[in-house]
C-alpha positions in Angstrom: 212.7 43.1 173.2 211.7 46.5 174.6 208.7 46.5 177.0 206.9 49.1 174.8 207.2 46.9 171.8 205.8 43.9 173.7 202.9 45.9 174.9 202.0 47.0 171.4 202.2 43.5 170.1 200.0 42.3 172.9 197.3 44.9 172.2 197.6 44.1 168.4 197.0 40.4 169.1 194.3 40.6 171.8 192.8 44.1 171.3 189.7 42.9 169.5 189.0 40.3 172.1 189.4 42.9 174.9 187.1 45.3 172.9 184.4 42.6 172.5 184.6 41.7 176.2 184.1 45.3 177.1 181.1 45.7 174.8 179.5 42.5 176.3 180.1 43.8 179.8 178.5 47.1 179.0 175.4 45.4 177.5 175.0 43.1 180.6 175.4 46.1 182.9 172.6 48.0 181.0 170.4 44.9 181.5 171.0 45.1 185.2 172.9 41.8 185.4 175.6 43.3 187.7 173.2 45.2 189.9 174.1 44.7 193.5 171.3 44.8 196.1 168.3 42.9 197.3 166.7 40.4 194.9 163.9 41.6 192.6 160.6 40.0 192.0 160.3 38.5 188.5 157.4 39.4 186.3 154.2 37.5 187.3 155.8 36.2 190.5 152.7 37.1 192.6 149.1 36.9 191.5 145.6 36.7 192.9 143.9 33.3 192.6 140.1 33.2 192.1 139.1 29.5 192.1 135.6 30.3 190.8 136.7 32.8 188.1 136.6 36.6 187.6 134.1 38.5 189.6 134.1 36.0 192.4 135.7 36.1 195.9 135.1 32.6 197.3 138.5 31.1 198.2 140.3 34.2 196.9 144.0 34.3 197.9 147.5 35.4 196.9 149.8 33.0 195.2 153.6 33.1 194.5 156.3 35.3 195.9 154.3 38.2 197.4 156.7 39.4 200.1 157.1 42.9 198.7 160.3 42.5 196.9 161.1 45.4 194.5 160.0 44.6 191.0 162.5 43.6 188.4 161.0 46.0 185.9 158.7 49.1 185.8 157.0 50.7 182.8 158.5 53.5 180.9 156.2 55.7 178.9 158.3 58.6 177.6 158.8 57.1 174.1 156.2 54.4 173.9 152.5 54.1 173.2 150.1 53.8 176.1 148.7 50.6 177.6 145.0 50.3 177.1 144.2 48.0 179.9 140.7 48.4 181.4 137.2 49.2 180.0 135.6 50.1 183.3 132.1 51.6 182.6 129.7 49.7 184.9 132.5 48.5 187.2 132.4 51.5 189.5 128.9 51.4 190.9 130.0 52.0 194.5 132.8 53.8 196.3 136.3 53.2 195.0 140.0 53.5 195.6 143.0 53.8 193.3 146.7 53.7 194.1 149.9 53.7 192.0 153.6 54.6 192.0 155.3 57.1 189.6 158.5 58.9 188.9 159.0 61.7 186.4 162.2 62.4 184.4 160.7 65.7 183.3 157.6 67.7 184.1 155.0 67.7 181.3 154.6 70.9 179.1 150.8 70.7 179.8 148.6 68.8 182.1 149.0 65.1 181.3 147.4 62.1 182.9 149.4 59.4 184.8 146.1 57.6 184.5 143.6 58.6 181.8 141.3 57.4 179.1 141.5 57.2 175.3 138.3 59.2 174.6 138.0 63.0 175.0 135.1 63.0 177.5 136.6 60.2 179.7 138.0 62.5 182.4 136.3 61.2 185.4 138.8 59.8 187.9 141.9 60.8 185.9 145.2 61.3 187.8 147.1 64.1 186.1 150.4 66.1 186.6 150.5 69.7 185.6 153.4 71.6 184.1 154.1 73.0 187.6 154.2 69.6 189.3 150.8 69.7 190.9 148.8 66.4 191.2 145.2 66.6 190.2 142.3 64.1 190.2 139.5 65.2 187.9 135.7 64.6 188.4 133.4 65.2 185.5 129.9 64.1 184.4 129.9 61.2 182.1 126.2 60.1 181.6 127.3 56.7 180.3 128.9 55.8 183.6 127.0 58.0 186.1 130.0 59.5 187.7 130.1 62.6 189.9 129.2 65.9 188.2 131.6 68.6 187.0 132.5 70.1 190.4 136.2 71.0 189.8 139.4 69.2 190.5 140.9 67.6 193.6 144.4 69.2 193.8 147.0 67.5 196.0 149.6 70.2 196.7 152.5 67.8 196.6 154.9 69.9 194.4 156.1 66.9 192.5 159.7 67.2 191.3 161.7 65.1 188.9 163.9 62.1 189.8 161.9 61.0 192.9 159.4 58.1 193.3 156.0 59.0 194.6 153.0 57.0 195.8 149.6 58.4 194.9 146.3 57.2 196.4 142.8 58.5 196.3 139.4 57.3 197.4 135.9 58.3 196.5 132.9 57.7 198.9 130.3 55.0 199.0 126.8 56.2 197.9 125.0 57.8 200.9 128.0 58.0 203.1 129.5 61.4 202.3 130.0 63.8 199.3 133.8 64.0 199.4 136.9 62.4 197.9 140.4 62.4 199.4 143.8 61.9 197.9 147.3 61.7 199.3 150.8 61.7 197.8 153.7 60.1 199.7 157.4 60.5 199.1 160.5 59.5 201.2 160.0 57.5 204.4 157.4 59.7 206.1 156.3 62.7 204.0 152.6 62.7 203.2 150.5 65.5 201.6 146.7 65.1 201.4 143.7 67.1 200.3 139.9 66.5 199.9 137.1 67.8 197.7 133.3 67.8 198.3 130.7 67.5 195.6 127.0 66.8 195.1 126.5 63.3 193.8 124.6 62.6 190.6 123.6 59.0 190.0 124.9 56.1 192.0 128.5 55.9 191.0 131.3 57.3 193.1 134.3 56.5 191.0 134.5 55.7 187.3 137.7 55.1 185.2 137.3 55.0 181.5 133.9 55.5 179.8 131.2 53.8 177.9 133.3 53.5 174.8 136.8 54.0 176.0 139.5 52.2 177.9 141.7 53.4 180.7 145.2 54.1 179.5 148.5 54.8 181.3 150.8 57.8 181.0 148.9 59.6 178.1 145.9 61.8 177.4 145.1 59.7 174.3 146.1 62.6 172.0 149.8 62.0 171.7 150.9 63.7 174.9 152.9 61.3 177.2 154.4 61.4 180.6 158.2 61.3 180.6 158.9 58.9 183.4 157.9 55.6 185.0 154.8 54.0 186.4 154.4 51.0 188.6 152.0 48.9 190.7 148.5 50.3 189.8 145.7 48.9 192.0 142.0 49.6 191.8 139.3 48.7 194.3 135.5 49.0 194.3 135.5 50.1 198.0 136.7 53.1 199.8 140.0 53.0 201.7 140.7 54.4 205.1 143.8 56.5 205.9 145.3 53.5 207.7 144.7 51.4 204.6 146.5 54.0 202.4 149.4 54.1 204.8 149.6 50.3 204.9 149.7 50.0 201.1 152.4 52.7 200.9 154.5 50.9 203.5 154.4 47.7 201.3 156.5 49.6 198.8 156.6 49.8 195.1 156.5 46.0 194.8 153.7 45.6 197.4 150.9 43.2 196.9 147.2 44.4 197.2 145.2 44.5 200.4 141.5 43.9 200.8 141.4 41.2 198.1 137.6 40.9 198.1 137.3 44.4 196.7 140.2 44.3 194.3 139.0 44.8 190.7 142.3 45.3 188.9 146.1 45.0 189.7 148.8 45.9 187.2 152.3 45.6 188.8 153.8 46.7 185.4 156.7 44.5 186.2 157.7 43.5 182.7 154.2 43.5 181.1 150.7 45.1 181.3 148.9 42.1 182.5 146.2 42.2 185.2 147.2 40.0 188.2 144.0 40.5 190.1 142.4 37.4 188.7 139.8 39.6 186.9 141.4 39.2 183.4 141.8 42.9 182.5 145.1 42.3 180.6 146.6 45.1 178.5 145.5 45.1 174.8 147.7 45.1 171.8 148.6 48.8 172.4 150.4 47.7 175.5 153.1 46.0 173.3 154.3 49.5 172.6 155.2 50.1 176.2 158.8 49.8 177.4 159.9 48.1 180.6 163.2 48.9 182.3 165.3 47.4 185.1 167.1 50.7 185.6 164.4 52.3 187.7 165.6 52.4 191.3 167.3 55.8 191.3 165.3 58.2 193.5 163.4 55.3 195.2 163.4 55.4 199.0 162.1 52.3 200.8 159.2 53.2 203.0 
């Protein structure tokens, strides 16, 4: 029998099986089963334990695998609804600190929050990206929450580009310590861009996220405009953070656990869900079920 005829008969007999095996392999590859590299932290593998419940710090500790492994998943917000995760009015009656990781697949057509609120006036403390790639932190009067007055915007001249992971951190002062806020953006192993803004304080609150009737949301302005990209490891504290503290948190990487647990008021790793692992119970609401989570996120990420 000619070899060509044998090959044709073999493909006729086993072709469907080969095709099914190929499809299965493609699906498994898309799920990240064949990814080669360091192990990833499973969803919920690290959390803060508060033996006496939310709002307490006695006996507070980290539990689980908290060694800074990269997460198995991060959130994708380009085609999904936002996660409403935190109604924060009244929680920011002192200085504050916010940090998160992000990567854009495309720059927004207009200024869009990485971190925002679902009400029009809830712009105090938002982290936004402009159509030119500038990072902005907005401060605006919200009487319900006594945040700083409308004094402009803290612009961090980081020139964000697509396809790269960034770490953003900003801190607002404690009452009576100084009328300034500072923010930094990190990328690569050592690049750091910072800026600060001064303002005249009104009321007693230095940092407010959300508003009296609205929740904090991720990757959207609450009006149908979404960030096209990924978000990970959002942490919020009710205390200021020094530059050394910012650097330390950055060096823990995109999967890094929080520092200064006593002042931690919210921690959303976004590793497979929108749950709060700070022990405070600020889990994502039903809207978070519209978020997507992907294991194919590591492109453009440089380990600090």
